[in-house]
C-alpha positions in Angstrom: -3.4 4.2 7.1 -1.2 5.6 9.9 -1.4 8.8 11.8 2.0 10.3 12.5 1.0 13.7 13.9 2.0 12.8 17.5 4.8 10.4 16.6 8.4 11.0 17.8 11.6 9.9 16.1 13.6 8.8 19.1 16.9 7.8 17.3 18.2 7.1 13.8 21.2 5.6 12.1 22.4 6.0 8.6 24.5 3.5 6.6 25.6 3.4 3.0 24.7 0.0 1.4 27.0 -0.8 -1.5 26.2 -3.4 -4.1 27.8 -4.7 -7.3 31.3 -3.7 -6.2 30.5 -0.3 -4.6 31.7 -0.1 -1.0 29.4 -0.5 2.0 30.0 2.0 4.8 28.6 1.2 8.2 28.6 4.1 10.7 29.2 3.7 14.4 27.1 6.7 15.6 23.4 7.5 15.8 21.5 10.8 15.7 18.9 12.2 18.1 17.1 15.3 16.8 14.6 16.6 19.3 13.7 20.1 18.1 10.1 20.6 16.8 11.3 21.6 13.4 13.6 18.7 13.1 11.0 16.3 14.3 8.5 17.6 11.8 11.0 17.1 9.0 11.8 13.5 10.1 8.1 12.6 10.3 7.6 13.9 6.8 10.7 12.0 5.5 10.2 8.7 7.3 6.5 8.3 8.1 4.5 10.3 5.5 5.3 7.8 2.7 3.4 5.1 4.7 0.3 7.3 5.1 -1.4 5.7 2.0 -0.2 2.1 2.5 -3.2 -0.1 3.2 -1.9 -3.7 2.7 -0.7 -5.1 6.0 1.9 -7.8 6.5 3.6 -9.6 9.3 6.8 -11.7 9.5 6.7 -15.3 8.2 8.1 -17.8 10.7 11.7 -18.7 9.7 13.2 -22.1 9.9 15.5 -23.2 12.7 15.8 -22.0 16.3 16.4 -18.3 15.4 13.2 -18.0 13.3 12.8 -14.9 11.1 16.2 -13.1 11.2 14.8 -9.6 10.4 12.0 -9.9 12.9 14.4 -10.7 15.7 16.6 -7.8 14.8 13.7 -5.4 14.6 12.5 -6.5 18.1 16.0 -6.1 19.4 16.2 -2.6 17.8 13.1 -1.6 19.7 14.2 -2.9 23.0 18.0 -2.4 23.0 19.8 0.7 23.8 22.4 -0.1 21.2 20.5 0.9 18.1 23.8 1.3 16.2 24.9 -2.3 16.7 21.6 -3.7 15.7 21.3 -1.4 12.7 24.7 -2.6 11.5 23.4 -6.2 11.7 20.3 -5.2 9.7 22.6 -3.5 7.1 24.8 -6.7 6.8 21.7 -8.9 6.4 20.5 -6.6 3.6 23.9 -6.7 1.9 24.0 -10.5 2.1 20.5 -10.8 0.7 21.2 -8.3 -2.1 24.2 -10.3 -3.3 21.8 -12.7 -5.0 19.6 -10.0 -6.6 20.1 -7.0 -8.8 19.9 -4.3 -6.2 21.1 -0.7 -6.4 23.4 0.9 -3.8 21.8 3.5 -1.5 21.4 5.2 1.8 19.9 2.9 4.5 18.1 4.5 7.5 17.2 2.5 10.6 14.8 4.6 12.7 13.2 4.0 16.1 9.7 5.7 16.6 7.4 6.2 19.5 3.6 6.8 19.4 2.8 5.9 15.8 -1.0 5.6 15.5 -2.6 2.8 13.6 -6.3 2.1 13.7 -6.8 4.4 16.7 -4.1 2.9 18.9 -0.5 4.1 19.3 2.5 1.8 19.0 6.2 1.8 19.1 7.8 1.1 15.7 11.0 0.6 13.8 11.5 1.9 10.3 13.9 0.5 7.7 14.2 2.9 4.7 16.4 2.6 1.6 16.9 5.6 -0.7 18.6 4.8 -4.0 18.8 8.3 -5.3 19.0 11.9 -4.0 17.1 14.9 -5.3 18.6 18.1 -6.4 17.8 21.3 -4.5 19.0 24.9 -4.7 20.6 26.3 -1.6 20.9 30.1 -1.1 23.1 31.8 1.5 23.1 35.5 2.4 26.6 37.0 3.0 26.5 40.7 3.7 24.8 42.3 0.7 25.4 39.3 -1.6 23.3 36.2 -2.1 25.1 33.0 -3.0 23.5 30.0 -4.7 24.5 26.5 -5.4 22.9 23.2 -6.3 23.2 20.4 -3.8 21.9 16.8 -3.6 20.0 15.4 -0.6 16.8 14.0 0.8 13.7 16.0 1.5 10.5 15.2 -0.5 11.7 12.1 -2.1 9.9 8.8 -1.3 12.1 5.8 -0.3 12.6 3.2 -3.0 12.1 0.4 -0.5 10.9 0.7 3.1 9.4 -1.2 6.0 7.5 0.2 9.0 7.3 -2.4 11.7 4.6 -1.5 14.3 4.7 -3.6 17.5 1.0 -4.4 17.7 -0.4 -7.0 20.1 0.1 -10.7 19.3 2.3 -10.1 16.3 4.0 -7.1 14.5 2.1 -5.3 11.7 4.4 -4.4 8.8 3.7 -1.7 6.2 5.8 -1.8 3.0 7.0 0.4 0.2 8.6 -1.5 -2.7 9.4 0.0 -6.1 9.9 -3.5 -7.6 7.5 -5.9 -5.7 7.7 -8.6 -8.5 11.4 -9.2 -7.8 10.7 -10.7 -4.5 13.9 -9.2 -3.0 12.6 -6.7 -0.5 9.4 -8.3 0.9 10.4 -11.9 0.6 14.1 -12.6 0.5 15.1 -9.8 2.9 12.1 -9.3 5.2 10.3 -12.7 4.9 6.8 -11.2 5.0 3.3 -12.8 4.6 0.0 -11.1 4.3 -1.6 -10.4 7.7 -5.0 -11.8 8.3 -6.9 -8.8 9.3 -9.9 -6.6 8.2 -7.6 -4.4 6.0 -6.5 -7.4 3.8 -10.0 -8.9 4.0 -11.4 -5.7 2.5 -8.7 -5.5 -0.1 -9.1 -9.2 -1.1 -12.9 -9.0 -1.4 -12.9 -5.8 -3.5 -10.1 -7.2 -5.8 -12.0 -10.5 -6.2 -15.3 -8.6 -6.9 -13.6 -6.4 -9.5 -12.0 -9.4 -11.3 -15.3 -11.2 -11.3 -17.3 -8.3 -12.8 -14.7 -7.3 -15.4 -13.3 -10.7 -16.4 -15.6 -13.6 -15.5 -19.0 -12.2 -15.8 -18.6 -11.1 -19.5 -17.6 -14.7 -20.3 -20.7 -16.1 -18.5 -23.3 -13.6 -19.9 -23.7 -11.1 -22.6 -23.6 -8.0 -20.4 -23.3 -4.4 -21.6 -20.4 -2.4 -20.4 -22.8 0.1 -18.7 -24.2 -2.8 -16.6 -20.7 -3.8 -15.6 -20.0 -0.3 -14.4 -23.3 -0.3 -12.5 -22.2 -3.5 -10.7 -18.8 -2.0 -9.9 -20.4 1.2 -8.5 -22.9 -0.9 -6.4 -20.0 -3.0 -5.0 -18.0 0.0 -3.9 -21.2 1.7 -2.5 -21.9 -1.3 -0.3 -18.4 -1.1 1.2 -18.7 2.7 1.7 -22.2 2.5 3.3 -21.5 -0.4 5.7 -19.1 -0.9 8.6 -19.4 -4.7 8.5 -19.2 -7.0 5.5 -21.5 -10.0 5.1 -20.9 -12.0 2.0 -24.5 -13.2 1.6 -26.1 -9.8 1.9 -23.4 -8.3 -0.3 -24.0 -10.8 -3.1 -27.8 -10.3 -2.9 -27.6 -6.5 -2.8 -25.1 -6.2 -5.7 -26.0 -9.0 -8.1 -29.7 -9.6 -7.3 -29.8 -12.8 -9.3 -29.4 -16.3 -8.0 -27.5 -17.6 -11.1 -25.1 -14.7 -11.0 -24.6 -15.1 -7.2 -23.7 -18.8 -7.8 -21.2 -17.8 -10.4 -19.7 -15.2 -8.0 -19.3 -17.8 -5.3 -17.6 -20.3 -7.6 -15.3 -17.6 -8.9 -14.5 -16.7 -5.3 -13.4 -20.3 -4.5 -11.1 -20.3 -7.6 -9.7 -16.8 -6.7 -9.0 -17.9 -3.2 -7.1 -21.0 -4.3 -5.2 -19.3 -7.2 -4.1 -16.2 -5.2 -3.6 -18.1 -1.9 -5.6 -15.5 0.0 -8.3 -15.6 2.6 -11.8 -14.6 1.7 -13.8 -14.3 4.9 -17.5 -14.3 5.0 -17.7 -11.6 7.6 -15.3 -8.9 8.7 -15.1 -5.2 9.7 -14.7 -3.0 6.6 -11.5 -0.9 6.4 -12.4 2.6 5.1 -8.8 3.3 4.1 -8.7 0.1 2.0 -12.0 1.0 0.4 -10.8 4.5 -0.5 -7.7 3.2 -2.2 -9.4 0.3 -4.0 -12.2 2.5 -5.2 -9.7 4.3 -7.5 -9.3 1.2 -9.7 -13.0 0.5 -10.0 -13.3 2.2 -13.4 -16.7 3.9 -14.0 -15.9 5.2 -17.5 -17.8 4.0 -20.5 -15.6 4.5 -23.6 -17.4 4.8 -26.9 -15.1 4.5 -29.9 -12.6 7.4 -29.7 -15.3 10.0 -29.5 -16.9 9.9 -26.1 -16.1 9.0 -22.5 -19.1 8.8 -20.2 -18.6 8.7 -16.4 -21.3 6.7 -14.7 -21.6 7.2 -11.0 -25.4 7.0 -10.3 -28.7 5.4 -11.4 -28.3 2.9 -14.1 -32.0 3.2 -15.0 -31.3 6.7 -16.4 -29.2 5.2 -19.3 -30.8 3.3 -22.2 -28.8 1.4 -24.8 -30.1 0.6 -28.3 -29.6 0.5 -32.0 -31.3 2.9 -34.5 -32.9 2.1 -37.8 -29.6 2.6 -39.6 -27.7 0.2 -37.4 -26.0 2.8 -35.3 -25.5 2.0 -31.6 -26.5 4.6 -29.1 -26.9 5.4 -25.4 -29.8 7.6 -24.3 -29.1 9.5 -21.0 -31.8 11.1 -18.9 -31.1 13.9 -16.4 -32.9 16.5 -14.3 -30.5 19.5 -14.4 -27.1 20.5 -15.7 -24.6 21.2 -12.9 
């Protein structure tokens, strides 16, 4: 989703957020690490975890004159020279919010970035990353002819438990999230106050999710449809998104479902899906390749037959025949041209 190869970590602050009786320690210093090795490590620690994030958010407008508190603090963190003071305010907001939720103590980093690339454009950004645990690593040290070793705890390859990357895109910020417990509502809603951003990434995610739900849940209720045919529809749906740069709902429905009655059922299901999930389902939008790549992983193309066979179907449905023999045994007949 993001490209961090040219990004720079301009400044960072570390606080210790305590919860459930453990102390909160707010530092009064920041760190600036400008060496190439240090910058590479910081990019890996703070930005790489967002590389696979595809869902995009922005801040929900808050009530009152001050609006969304975290959005105001992130904007200030980007513009102000006093990152330490702003980061302390962010940490206090997190502690106050956590008081009403079951939240673990952890290390909280507030980071200011320059030149983070998103969709081909570079933006300034602010990161808020909370690590609840440290990993164990082995440290070796050479002293004369002896080598000493000891186990230490720290951060390196570990992914943050909760994190926000706020990119200052035109019109409104774009926020990427990491949340190990999204159902709790703590990180994304109570603390950050986020809402889904209406853009081509979420439009792609929403249409693919709606299509998958329709094919696997609704369609078998409306029609007696073999599992192989369901898989064929899933494959055709993903193929449409992979082969096109623009989504058109009418052409998509005709190309995938090829039946007026099924298309009507698909449209009615979409109306219910939109209302129940409170999401936008646009008729036309630019397709996000990153969103397609991630969503395609959950479009299962495996035909499971009892506990004996798993058949992976990726291609021509016409090369598979389904039937029942004279003894009542169900079978699939598969045609192919060569073994690979």
